Phi, psi and omega in degrees: 000135179287166179301319180296319178296323177295317178302310183294319178298317179293314181299318179295331176294343178273346182302132183097346176297127182299148176289130174213119182306131178069002182273161180206056180232113182304130179082348182251307180178145175200158166250188186296319178290324178299324176298311180297318178300316181294320177295317178302314179299316182297331178279355179103008179284154177293149180305134173258118181244097179287157173294158178305143179218144179278157178302332182257021185304321184291330179285338183256340189266179177230168181076191182229066184298325179294314179297317180296318180296315179294322181293342180283343181232338181250172183259114179296145176212166178292131181306324181294343181261002182300141179235164178309133183101350178272157179268131175254143179233135186240145173257118189285340177205158178296140174081004177244158179298153174298140187220348184236139178231158182208168175246122180296126184252334175222141185316101174066007185235334184221154178214157176249128180203161177271120188259119183308132178082356182231258185196182172284125187223164170250121185228172176289141171266077190264195186299330179289321184280320188308312181291347181268355180295120185251331185198167175215153181219154177244144173288142175298149180299322180235117180270000000 
């Protein structure tokens, strides 16, 4: 199985995990960053422990802590070149830091992410999400 197939298999195993802010436990609870952290761990990566963050941190904060944190362990790439198994990062409004991440599951059409108030789901990467795409990252081939 390729690294991308491993990422997707692991991410799909998280589908149905309830949304829980700051959590990262498959089947128990996760937020969008917790999903990426859990997939990273399953691939053999060292635990990523972000500092505590409020649900509205991006609306109140400055800088790009999510992008900087992901860039410290993943490989940045042009969003237009993202392929299934890559991490997508979204800016929810103009002028605020990027705050939401997902794993691209089908070429340009679907993504897996932890959806606030619901669970980890696989959804369409539709017209609402596309203009908000701010960055993309790839998991290293060998963790």
